[in-house]
Structures are given as structure tokens and as C-alpha cells.
C-alpha positions, 0 to 999 in steps of 0.5 A: 734591114732595108729602107724605103723612101716616099716622096709625097707630090700631091695629098687629096682629102678622103671622105665626105666630111672633109670635102663638105667642110671645105664647101661650107668654109668657101660659102661662108667666106662668100656670104660674109662678102655679101656675094650670096645676097638674094638682092644681087641676083639679077633678072635674065634678059627676056629675049637675048640675041647673043648667049655666051656659054662657058663650058668644055668644047667637047662635052655633051652639055655644049651639045644639049645647049646648042640643040635646045636653042637651035630648036627653040629659037635658031636666030639667037647667036651662041658665043662658046668660050671653051674651058676645062671643066674638071681636072687640075687645070679646071679652076684656072681655065674657068677663071680665064674664060670668064675673064675673057668674057669680061673683057669682051663685054666691057671692050666690044671686041670678042675674045677671038677678035671678031664683031659678034655682038657682046653676049647679054647672058651666060651659061656656065656649067657641065654635065654630071659627074663625081664630086671630084669631077665637078669640084671646080665649080666649088672653088672660091676663084670661080665663084668670085669670077662668077660674081664679077660678071657684068652680065647675068649668069645661069649656073648649070652644073651637073644634074638636078641633085647636084649643088655647087658654089657657083649655083649660089653665087649665080643669078639663077641655077638651072638643074641641067645645062639643057634646062638652062637653055629652056629657061633662057630662050623662049620658043619662037613658035610659042611667041609667034602664037602669042603674037597672033593671038594679041593681034586677033585680040586688038582687031576684035577691040577695034571692031567693038570700038567701031561698033560703039562709035557707029551707034 
């Protein structure tokens, strides 16, 4: 005659089919609103001076991005806007970080109140993890906030085999956070080599022109 009572405080979907259904429904709504249209994609700046990064302040993804940018061109400024990238608070935290960036770009003052130049491009993402760990980047609120960005966005979530809704809405998808930094920041050494090659070519052209003029 014993009795037991359960109080349900949270329910989570189990099984790949339910997760995929939610993914597909979100993607379909965004596509209907034109947010997945390739015509919306913007070109990344060729030589950005300031790059915004939205990710966890303690994650390996941020360390990787900073290391790549410092190696390729230490003159590029990196503005880190920290956000939770997994868990119940992640969606709200990512949207809040994107909103802070938007106010900075439109208002000219950083979210910290300093005078750092407004970023010209954004990297948003995180390192690898389970489907549940990455799910915040499939949330519609995050996708719409990315779509509202006033500056081009590179989505770099997980590993090469991971795809999220954020990837489809962003202007460029990078397979990893490190790859995003590689795509965005050109090697200073390579740029200097090309400039030197160009200068040598111009000198040769000038010398040939003078010889033809003398003759």
C-alpha cells in the first residue's frame, strides 16, 4: 500500500531523431525568413585591425585563436567578449555577448567602456564536445542574433565534422576555432614577402622602361 510521488522539474529529449527534428524545424524557420540565403553572406575584411571573439574565457578555443593570431600577425587587436558556451545559461549568455558587441559597433565605445577601436569582424564558437555541449549554437535566438550582426561573422563551432545552425547563418563557417583565425588573419611574414616581390617587380619594370626610353 506504499505510495511514491515524483515532481518533474525538467524534461530532455532522448534519441537522435528528436534532436534532428528540432534542428530541422529551426533551420526551416530561418530559411523561410531568408536568413540562410547565400546572397546575405558578406566578404571578410582583408586586413582587420581588431577582431572580436565570443567564446568561453577559460576554453581551449580562445587560447588557440589567440596563439594563431599572435603568430601570424601580432599587430592585430583581439577583443574577447566572454560567454558561456554550454549548459542552460549558454543561449542567453551568447545572445547577451552578441548584443554587447552590437552596441559597441554602433556606439563606438566598447562594452568595457574603453577606447579600443570597434571590431571589423567576429569569430564566434567553441571547441569540440558532445551534441548537447554544442547545442546552444543550434538555438534560434543565437542564430538570429548572429544574423543581426553589423559586422561579418565566422562561425567556428566544434570540429570539422560538426555542423550547427550558427554555421548556416554566419557569413563564413570555419571547421575549428584555429582555422577561423588562419582564415581571417594573413601571415605578416607572407605579406611582407609578397610586398618585397612586388617592389622588385616594379623596379624591373622601371628599369626596362628607362632603357626603352633611352633607345
